[in-house]
C-alpha positions as CSV (number, residue, x, y, z in Angstrom):
1,X,-5.5,-15.7,53.5
2,X,-3.0,-14.6,56.1
3,X,-4.0,-15.0,59.8
4,X,-2.5,-12.7,62.4
5,X,-1.1,-14.4,65.5
6,X,-3.9,-14.8,68.1
7,X,-3.5,-12.7,71.3
8,X,-2.3,-14.1,74.7
9,X,-2.2,-12.7,78.2
10,X,0.0,-9.7,78.5
11,X,-0.1,-8.7,74.9
12,X,-0.4,-4.9,74.0
13,X,-3.3,-3.5,72.0
14,X,-3.7,0.0,70.7
15,X,-6.9,2.1,70.8
16,X,-6.9,4.7,68.1
17,X,-9.5,7.1,66.4
18,X,-9.2,7.1,62.6
19,X,-12.6,8.7,62.2
20,X,-15.1,10.4,64.6
21,X,-13.9,12.0,67.9
22,X,-14.4,10.4,71.2
23,X,-13.9,11.3,74.8
24,X,-12.0,9.6,77.6
25,X,-15.3,8.9,79.4
26,X,-16.5,6.9,76.4
27,X,-13.2,4.9,76.2
28,X,-12.6,4.2,79.8
29,X,-15.0,1.2,80.1
30,X,-13.2,-0.4,77.2
31,X,-9.8,0.1,79.0
32,X,-11.2,-1.8,82.0
33,X,-12.6,-4.4,79.7
34,X,-9.4,-5.2,78.1
35,X,-7.5,-5.1,81.3
36,X,-9.8,-7.8,82.8
37,X,-8.8,-9.9,79.7
38,X,-5.1,-9.5,80.5
39,X,-4.3,-7.2,77.7
40,X,-2.3,-3.9,78.0
41,X,-3.7,-0.9,76.5
42,X,-1.9,1.7,74.6
43,X,-3.8,4.8,73.6
44,X,-3.1,6.8,70.5
45,X,-1.4,10.2,71.1
46,X,-4.2,11.9,69.3
47,X,-7.2,9.6,70.3
48,X,-8.9,12.4,72.2
49,X,-8.0,15.3,69.7
50,X,-10.9,17.1,68.0
51,X,-11.1,18.9,64.7
52,X,-14.9,19.4,64.1
53,X,-16.5,16.0,64.0
54,X,-13.2,14.3,63.5
55,X,-10.7,12.9,66.1
56,X,-8.1,15.6,65.1
57,X,-6.7,16.3,61.6
58,X,-6.2,13.8,58.8
59,X,-2.5,14.0,59.6
60,X,-2.9,13.3,63.3
61,X,-5.3,10.4,62.8
62,X,-3.0,9.0,60.1
63,X,0.0,9.4,62.4
64,X,-1.7,7.5,65.2
65,X,-2.8,4.7,63.0
66,X,0.6,4.4,61.3
67,X,2.4,4.1,64.6
68,X,0.1,1.4,65.7
69,X,0.7,-0.4,62.5
70,X,4.6,-0.1,62.7
71,X,5.0,-0.9,66.4
72,X,5.8,-4.6,66.5
73,X,4.9,-4.8,70.3
74,X,1.3,-3.9,69.5
75,X,-0.5,-7.1,68.6
76,X,-4.0,-5.6,67.8
77,X,-5.4,-2.3,66.8
78,X,-8.9,-1.4,67.9
79,X,-10.8,1.5,66.3
80,X,-12.4,3.5,69.1
81,X,-15.6,4.3,67.2
82,X,-17.0,4.7,63.6
83,X,-18.7,7.8,62.1
84,X,-16.8,8.9,59.1
85,X,-13.0,9.6,58.3
86,X,-11.1,6.5,57.7
87,X,-11.4,6.7,54.0
88,X,-9.6,10.2,54.2
89,X,-6.5,8.5,55.5
90,X,-6.5,5.1,54.0
91,X,-4.3,6.1,51.1
92,X,-1.6,7.7,53.2
93,X,-1.2,4.6,55.3
94,X,1.9,2.5,54.7
95,X,1.1,-1.2,55.4
96,X,4.6,-2.5,54.8
97,X,5.4,-3.3,58.5
98,X,1.9,-4.5,59.1
99,X,2.3,-7.0,56.1
100,X,5.6,-8.2,57.6
101,X,4.1,-8.7,61.1
102,X,0.3,-8.9,60.7
103,X,-1.9,-7.9,63.7
104,X,-5.6,-7.9,64.4
105,X,-7.5,-4.8,63.3
106,X,-10.9,-4.6,64.8
107,X,-14.0,-2.5,64.4
108,X,-17.2,-2.0,62.3
109,X,-19.1,0.6,60.6
110,X,-16.6,3.1,59.2
111,X,-13.9,0.5,59.9
112,X,-15.3,-1.3,56.9
113,X,-12.8,0.9,55.0
114,X,-10.0,-1.1,56.7
115,X,-11.6,-4.6,56.3
116,X,-12.1,-4.1,52.6
117,X,-8.9,-2.4,51.9
118,X,-6.7,-4.9,53.8
119,X,-8.5,-8.0,52.3
120,X,-8.2,-6.6,48.7
121,X,-4.7,-5.4,48.9
122,X,-2.9,-7.7,51.4
123,X,-5.2,-10.8,52.0
124,X,-4.9,-10.5,55.8
125,X,-7.9,-11.4,58.1
126,X,-9.4,-8.6,60.1
127,X,-12.2,-8.5,62.9
128,X,-15.5,-7.0,62.5
129,X,-16.6,-6.4,66.1
130,X,-17.8,-3.9,68.7
131,X,-15.6,-0.9,69.5
132,X,-14.9,1.1,72.7
133,X,-17.7,3.4,72.2
134,X,-20.1,0.4,72.3
135,X,-18.7,-0.7,75.7
136,X,-20.5,0.4,78.7
137,X,-20.2,-0.7,82.4
138,X,-18.3,-3.9,83.3
139,X,-20.6,-6.5,82.0
140,X,-18.9,-8.9,79.5
141,X,-21.9,-9.7,77.2
142,X,-22.1,-11.9,74.2
143,X,-20.8,-9.2,71.8
144,X,-17.6,-8.7,74.0
145,X,-17.2,-12.4,74.6
146,X,-17.3,-13.2,70.9
147,X,-14.7,-10.4,70.2
148,X,-12.4,-12.0,73.0
149,X,-13.0,-15.5,71.5
150,X,-11.9,-14.4,68.1
151,X,-8.8,-12.5,69.3
152,X,-7.7,-15.3,71.4
153,X,-8.3,-18.0,68.7
154,X,-11.4,-19.8,70.2
155,X,-13.7,-21.5,67.7
156,X,-16.5,-19.4,66.6
157,X,-20.0,-20.9,65.6
158,X,-23.3,-19.2,65.4
159,X,-26.8,-20.5,64.9
160,X,-30.1,-18.8,65.1
161,X,-33.8,-18.9,63.7
162,X,-34.1,-17.9,60.0
163,X,-36.5,-15.3,58.8
164,X,-39.2,-15.8,56.4
165,X,-37.3,-14.1,53.4
166,X,-34.3,-16.4,53.7
167,X,-33.3,-18.8,50.9
168,X,-32.2,-22.2,51.9
169,X,-28.9,-23.7,50.8
170,X,-25.3,-24.4,51.9
171,X,-22.0,-22.6,50.8
172,X,-18.5,-22.6,51.9
173,X,-16.2,-19.5,51.1
174,X,-14.3,-16.5,52.5
175,X,-16.3,-14.0,54.4
176,X,-16.0,-10.4,53.4
177,X,-18.2,-7.2,53.8
178,X,-19.3,-4.9,56.4
179,X,-21.3,-1.6,56.2
180,X,-23.2,-1.4,52.9
181,X,-23.0,2.5,52.5
182,X,-19.1,2.1,53.0
183,X,-18.8,-0.7,50.6
184,X,-20.9,1.3,48.0
185,X,-18.5,4.3,48.4
186,X,-15.4,2.1,47.8
187,X,-16.6,1.1,44.2
188,X,-13.9,1.8,41.7
189,X,-11.1,2.5,44.3
190,X,-8.1,0.4,45.5
191,X,-10.3,-0.8,48.3
192,X,-13.1,-2.1,46.2
193,X,-13.9,-5.7,47.2
194,X,-13.6,-8.6,45.0
195,X,-16.7,-10.6,45.8
196,X,-16.4,-13.6,43.3
197,X,-16.7,-16.8,45.1
198,X,-17.1,-15.1,48.6
199,X,-19.7,-14.9,51.2
200,X,-20.9,-11.4,51.6
201,X,-22.0,-9.8,54.9
202,X,-23.8,-6.5,54.7
203,X,-25.4,-4.2,57.4
204,X,-26.5,-0.6,57.7
205,X,-28.0,2.1,59.8
206,X,-30.0,5.2,59.4
207,X,-30.4,5.0,55.6
208,X,-33.3,6.0,53.4
209,X,-35.0,2.8,51.9
210,X,-34.6,4.3,48.4
211,X,-30.9,4.6,49.0
212,X,-30.7,0.9,50.1
213,X,-32.3,0.1,46.7
214,X,-29.8,2.5,44.9
215,X,-26.8,1.1,46.7
216,X,-27.8,-2.6,46.1
217,X,-28.6,-1.9,42.3
218,X,-25.2,-0.3,42.0
219,X,-23.5,-3.4,43.5
220,X,-25.6,-5.6,41.2
221,X,-24.6,-3.6,38.1
222,X,-21.0,-3.6,39.1
223,X,-21.0,-7.4,39.2
224,X,-20.7,-7.7,43.0
225,X,-23.8,-10.0,43.5
226,X,-23.9,-12.4,40.7
227,X,-20.9,-14.5,41.5
228,X,-21.4,-14.6,45.3
229,X,-21.4,-18.0,47.1
230,X,-23.8,-16.6,49.8
231,X,-25.2,-13.4,51.3
232,X,-25.7,-12.6,55.0
233,X,-27.8,-9.5,55.8
234,X,-27.2,-8.2,59.3
235,X,-29.0,-5.4,61.1
236,X,-30.7,-3.0,58.8
237,X,-31.4,-0.6,61.6
238,X,-33.4,2.6,62.0
239,X,-34.3,2.8,58.4
240,X,-36.0,6.0,57.1
241,X,-38.8,6.5,54.5
242,X,-40.1,9.4,52.5
243,X,-43.6,11.0,52.9
244,X,-44.6,8.9,50.0
245,X,-43.5,5.4,51.1
246,X,-40.9,3.4,49.2
247,X,-43.2,0.4,49.6
248,X,-40.7,-2.4,50.8
249,X,-38.5,-2.9,53.9
250,X,-34.7,-3.0,53.4
251,X,-34.7,-6.8,53.6
252,X,-37.6,-6.9,51.0
253,X,-35.6,-4.6,48.8
254,X,-32.6,-7.0,49.0
255,X,-34.6,-10.1,48.5
256,X,-36.0,-8.8,45.3
257,X,-32.7,-7.8,43.9
258,X,-31.1,-11.3,44.5
259,X,-34.1,-13.3,43.6
260,X,-32.6,-14.4,40.3
261,X,-29.5,-16.0,42.0
262,X,-29.4,-19.3,43.8
263,X,-27.0,-18.7,46.6
264,X,-28.2,-19.1,50.2
265,X,-29.4,-15.8,51.8
266,X,-30.2,-15.0,55.4
267,X,-31.7,-11.9,57.1
268,X,-31.4,-10.4,60.4
269,X,-28.1,-11.9,61.3
270,X,-27.2,-10.6,64.8
271,X,-24.5,-8.3,63.7
272,X,-24.3,-4.5,62.8
273,X,-25.6,-1.2,64.4
274,X,-27.9,-2.9,66.9
275,X,-27.7,-4.4,70.5
276,X,-26.4,-7.7,69.4
277,X,-23.3,-7.3,67.3
278,X,-21.5,-10.7,67.3
279,X,-17.8,-10.8,66.1
280,X,-17.1,-11.9,62.5
281,X,-13.6,-12.7,61.1
282,X,-13.3,-11.1,57.7
283,X,-11.2,-13.0,55.3
284,X,-11.8,-16.3,57.1
285,X,-13.2,-19.3,55.3
286,X,-16.7,-20.1,56.6
287,X,-19.3,-22.8,56.3
288,X,-22.8,-21.1,55.8
289,X,-26.0,-23.0,56.0
290,X,-29.7,-22.0,55.8
291,X,-32.3,-24.7,56.4
292,X,-34.5,-25.0,59.4
293,X,-32.0,-22.4,60.9
294,X,-29.1,-20.4,60.0
295,X,-25.5,-21.7,61.0
296,X,-22.2,-20.0,60.4
297,X,-19.0,-21.7,61.4
298,X,-15.5,-20.2,61.1
299,X,-12.7,-22.7,60.0
């Protein structure tokens, strides 16, 4: 895997909107946050544009992201928010300059398109982290601190209590993944992740339980689960159910579908669409252990 250069004081970062629209009021706290961490913020020309739910047209969003990819002075690109829309522009983006001069691309949720595509096509590390829309006020909480630590090259290690459904074991491998719904939608495309020998992270929000089941079965049938080294389940937040209940929680659905395998599995990892959303370096080799507690260390 290729690792972009870590940031240093005075570096320029771009905030762009490849998906849903955002306002200046929503972005302003993030600008202050990056300034406090000695980074210069460049805003995309169309970041505040609006076309229905999107941040401008596909062409405008693509143009902003392309400029950030091509500008060698910009050392990181931060997606302003998720929603939906990145998949509409991913095939129009030219990553040639980015591959010559890799830079960090940060975000989660809809940004999973970028994590998956860049990993599969170019083997370059990216950052699964909070986005400007998640930053409120001037408090630098754990979510923001882990984002800064990752961007500036500080070592990252996490440990927390395991849930009852977890399966013990130890594995080492490259971390990939992100939002389950997005990964499911990439099946059969140029952005489809190769999961063999990898440690897969999954999270989701506001999905029906039967759809969690359908997506996980689809991944299983496509051979995406059987050759994993490990599975990390983050927040399965605000799940929905039908009038006739599905009968299992999201974690129980996943536990049943991976019961036949022997790799370590943990649930409720503190990342995803929830209050705690710790930074994860996608494409980085990790050590993953589930015993009395869950431990994840990045090499």
